[in-house]
C-alpha positions as CSV (number, residue, x, y, z in Angstrom):
1,M,-24.6,-3.8,-2.0
2,P,-21.0,-3.3,-3.2
3,Y,-19.7,-5.1,-6.2
4,Q,-18.0,-8.3,-5.3
5,R,-15.3,-9.8,-7.5
6,T,-14.8,-13.4,-8.1
7,V,-11.6,-15.3,-7.4
8,E,-11.1,-15.7,-11.2
9,E,-11.2,-11.9,-11.6
10,V,-8.3,-11.3,-9.2
11,T,-6.2,-14.3,-10.2
12,D,-6.9,-14.4,-14.0
13,Y,-3.5,-14.8,-15.8
14,E,-4.5,-12.4,-18.6
15,N,-5.9,-9.6,-16.5
16,V,-3.7,-9.7,-13.4
17,P,-1.8,-6.5,-12.6
18,T,2.0,-6.7,-12.8
19,G,5.1,-4.8,-11.6
20,R,6.2,-3.0,-8.5
21,L,4.1,-0.5,-6.6
22,E,5.7,2.1,-4.3
23,A,4.1,4.6,-1.9
24,I,6.3,7.7,-1.2
25,K,5.7,10.2,1.6
26,L,4.6,13.6,0.4
27,T,4.6,15.4,3.7
28,G,6.5,13.2,6.1
29,D,6.1,12.8,9.8
30,P,8.4,12.6,12.9
31,N,9.4,9.0,12.0
32,I,9.7,9.0,8.2
33,P,10.5,12.3,6.3
34,R,9.0,13.3,3.0
35,G,10.4,11.7,-0.1
36,E,11.0,8.4,1.7
37,Y,9.1,5.2,1.0
38,T,6.1,4.5,3.1
39,W,5.8,1.0,1.7
40,I,6.9,-1.1,-1.3
41,A,5.1,-3.9,-3.0
42,P,7.9,-5.5,-5.1
43,D,5.5,-7.6,-7.2
44,I,1.8,-7.0,-7.4
45,G,1.6,-9.8,-10.0
46,H,1.6,-13.6,-9.5
47,G,4.9,-13.6,-7.7
48,G,3.6,-11.4,-4.8
49,F,0.1,-12.8,-4.7
50,L,-0.9,-14.0,-1.2
51,R,-4.7,-14.5,-1.3
52,V,-8.1,-13.1,-2.2
53,A,-9.5,-11.2,0.8
54,D,-12.5,-12.7,2.5
55,E,-12.9,-10.0,5.2
56,W,-16.3,-8.3,4.8
57,N,-14.9,-4.8,4.0
58,F,-12.3,-6.1,1.4
59,R,-14.2,-9.2,0.1
60,G,-12.8,-10.2,-3.3
61,A,-9.8,-7.8,-3.2
62,R,-6.4,-9.0,-4.3
63,V,-3.8,-9.2,-1.5
64,V,-0.1,-9.1,-2.2
65,R,3.1,-9.0,-0.2
66,S,4.5,-5.7,0.7
67,A,7.1,-4.2,3.1
68,G,6.2,-1.2,5.3
69,H,8.9,1.3,6.2
70,I,9.3,2.1,9.9
71,A,11.8,4.1,11.8
72,G,12.4,5.8,15.2
73,R,11.7,9.5,15.8
74,G,14.2,11.8,14.1
75,F,15.0,9.4,11.1
76,R,16.8,11.3,8.3
77,E,18.5,9.9,5.2
78,G,21.9,8.5,6.2
79,E,21.1,8.1,9.9
80,S,19.1,4.9,9.6
81,I,21.3,2.9,12.1
82,L,20.7,5.4,14.9
83,C,16.9,5.5,14.5
84,G,16.1,1.8,13.7
85,D,15.2,2.3,10.1
86,Q,13.8,-1.0,8.7
87,Y,11.1,-2.6,6.6
88,T,8.5,-4.8,8.2
89,P,6.2,-7.5,6.6
90,S,2.9,-6.1,5.5
91,Q,0.1,-6.8,3.0
92,L,-1.2,-4.5,0.3
93,I,-4.9,-5.0,-0.2
94,M,-5.9,-3.8,-3.7
95,V,-9.5,-2.7,-3.0
96,S,-10.1,-1.0,-6.3
97,H,-8.2,1.0,-9.0
98,D,-8.7,4.1,-6.8
99,R,-8.3,2.6,-3.3
100,L,-5.6,0.6,-1.5
101,A,-5.3,-0.6,2.1
102,Q,-1.9,-1.4,3.7
103,F,-2.1,-4.0,6.6
104,W,0.8,-3.5,8.9
105,E,1.1,-7.1,10.2
106,G,3.2,-6.4,13.3
107,F,1.0,-3.5,14.5
108,G,-2.4,-5.0,13.4
109,H,-3.1,-1.6,11.8
110,I,-4.6,-0.8,8.4
111,S,-3.8,2.4,6.5
112,Y,-6.0,3.5,3.6
113,Y,-4.9,5.3,0.4
114,Q,-7.4,7.0,-2.0
115,R,-6.5,8.2,-5.5
116,V,-7.0,12.0,-5.7
117,D,-8.0,13.8,-8.9
118,L,-5.5,16.7,-8.7
119,D,-7.0,18.5,-11.7
120,A,-10.5,18.5,-10.0
121,L,-9.0,19.6,-6.7
122,L,-7.1,22.5,-8.3
123,R,-10.2,23.8,-10.0
124,Y,-11.7,24.4,-6.5
125,T,-8.7,25.9,-4.9
126,G,-7.5,28.3,-7.6
């Protein structure tokens, strides 16, 4: 059975994470090029706190406000008006120190992000 956190653990004033968290595209895609923000969570501390997740796969995780970056095909820096570049409300689910999930509210979609140990990865590719 996975470890389940208590409400106190994710809302405790002494141990709560703080600051801004940004996800930046490394490879890009037809809608958002590399180097652009995928999403931004402006405050992962008390100011951005929404709730403690109760869904079975996220139970006990801290959920904070975030904004997901969306744009039409062909978006490039400086051409945002033509391609509908905008930020949409979303929720960042802080599953663990190594795993995040981004819930895109308008799409009903969840994207997952896993921390990668680059040193370990390079040992096997070099």
